N, C-alpha and C positions, 0 to 999 in steps of 0.2 A: 543333509543329513536326517534321518528319521527322527520323529519324535525328539528333537534336541528342546526345545521349551518343557516336555514333560520330563525328559533326563533331568535336568537343570532343577526341575520344580522338588523331583525327591532328592537331590544333593548329591547328586552322582557327578564325579568330577570329568574334567576335559579328558584327560589319559583314558577314564574308562568309557567316555562317550564312544572315543575312537575304535576302542576293542570291540563294542559293541556292533557297530559297522562292521569292522575290520571281520570278527568273527560269525557276522549275519547271527546274534542271539536274539531269541523269541522276545518280544516284549513282556510275557507272561515271565519268564525266567529272570527277565533283570527287576521286573516289580519284586518278585519273592527275594532275590538277593536284598533290594533297598530294606524290604521289612525285617528281613534278618539280620542286617548289619554287615552282610559281606559284599566286600567290592569285587568288582568285575575281573579285576586283574586277578585276584584270589581264585575266582571262579574258572578263568581261563587257565588256569593252572591243574585244573582237574584234580582237586587235591582227594575225592573221593575213592580215585584209582590206587592211592599209595595205601588208603586205609582200607581196602577190599570191599569195599561198598559199592552198591548201585546209586546213581545219581539220585534217586529218587528217594533211597534209604537216607542218603547224607542230608537231602532237604529234610526230610521226617525229622531226624535228630535235631537238626539246627531249628526247626520250628518248635520242638519241644523245650527249647529255653537254652540249649549249649550254645556254646560260643567257638570260632574255628579254634581258639589255641587250646581250649580243654577239649574238645573232638581228638584234635592231632594227638595230645597227649596220652588219651585214653589208647588209642589206637596204636601209638608208638609203642606205648608201655607192654602192650602184648606182643607186637613183634618182635621186639628186643629178646624176647625168650623169659621175661619175668612171668613166671608161672604162677597162678594164685594158688593158694595152700590149700588142701583138700579138706571141706566142710567135715567130713565123715571122721578122720584123723584127729581135727580138733575138738568134737564132741567125744569121741571115745578115750583121747588121751589128753585131757586138760591141763594146758600149759605148754604142752609140747612146742606146739606151733610159736607161741609167742616166746618160749626161752630160745628156739631156733633164730627168731627175728632180732635178738639180742635185746630182749624186753625181758630183762633178767628178774624183776622184781613182780610185775603182774605175772609173768609166766611161772615164777617159782611159787606164789600165793595161789595159783589157779594148782597146779601140780601137787602141792602138800596139801591143799583141800579136797582134791579129787582122792589121793589115794590115803588120806585120811578117812574122809567117809566112806570108801569102797571097804577100807578095813573096820571100820565100824560097824557098816551094814551086817557084816559077818560074824564079827566076832562078839560083837553086844548084844545077845538075844536075852529072851525072856523065856529061858527053858524052864524055871521053876513054874511058871504060870500056864506053861504050854502054848504060848501065842506065836513062838518062833520069832522071825525078825523084827525089828523096831520101826515103825512107818517112818520114823523122823530120818535116819541114816540115808536111806535110797533117795528120800526126796531132794535132801540136800546134796548127794551125790550127783542126781539127775540136773539140780540147780546149777551147781558148778560147772557140768558138762556144758550144759545151755550158754552159759556166759562165755564160756571158752569160746565155742563155735559163733555165738553172736558177734563177739569180740573180731575172731576171724572175719566174718561176713560184712560189719560195718568197713572193714579195712579195703576188701578186696572185691566185695562183690556187689555192693551198693553202687548206684550212678553217681552218689557224691562222691565215694571214695575212689571210681575211678576218674574221675575227674581232676582227680591230683591233690584236692586238699585232704589234710590229714592232721589229727590233733593228737599229740604224744606226751600224757604226762607223765615226768618223770621225776624221782628223788633227786634232792638238792641238799647238798651239805650246809648250806648258809640259811636258807630259807624254810627248809623242808621239802618243798615241792616246786618243782618249777613246769611249765609246759611251753611246746614249741608247736607252732604250723608249719606247715608248707603248701604251696601251690602247684 
């Protein structure tokens, strides 16, 4: 067995050492696996194929700090057909995506604010001074739209969100507010 003492010094199990020899895995690949915390058994399964990645892309993502479980959740979530919401819709219709996700409180607040500020933009004018539209309402309307789109981006587009971690604040009858997270 090649490099037996070297593999043991890296903390590689006897089963993995047998797989290294059976599949004739390159020494550099085994060292990358050990540095990334991935077992040879996992590597031999070729998980990058199921994810639609090349082997080098898979290694690159692992070396950026992802672990196998979060990487698989990320790509499994995309393969299941759970499409991410459109950011343009979240921006143009504040609260719509949140309500669609059954986050009624945050979605309702964003929708009411968006509609209210949009209405005030066109209804509350300084016609007697000739100034036209007041500056405050369009800014608040835009801020509401930006908050809605940012919320959707944080949930679906950021790498942290894709890794499976979410934090959701919900109203609670007893304490007023509760939170939950999932991995």
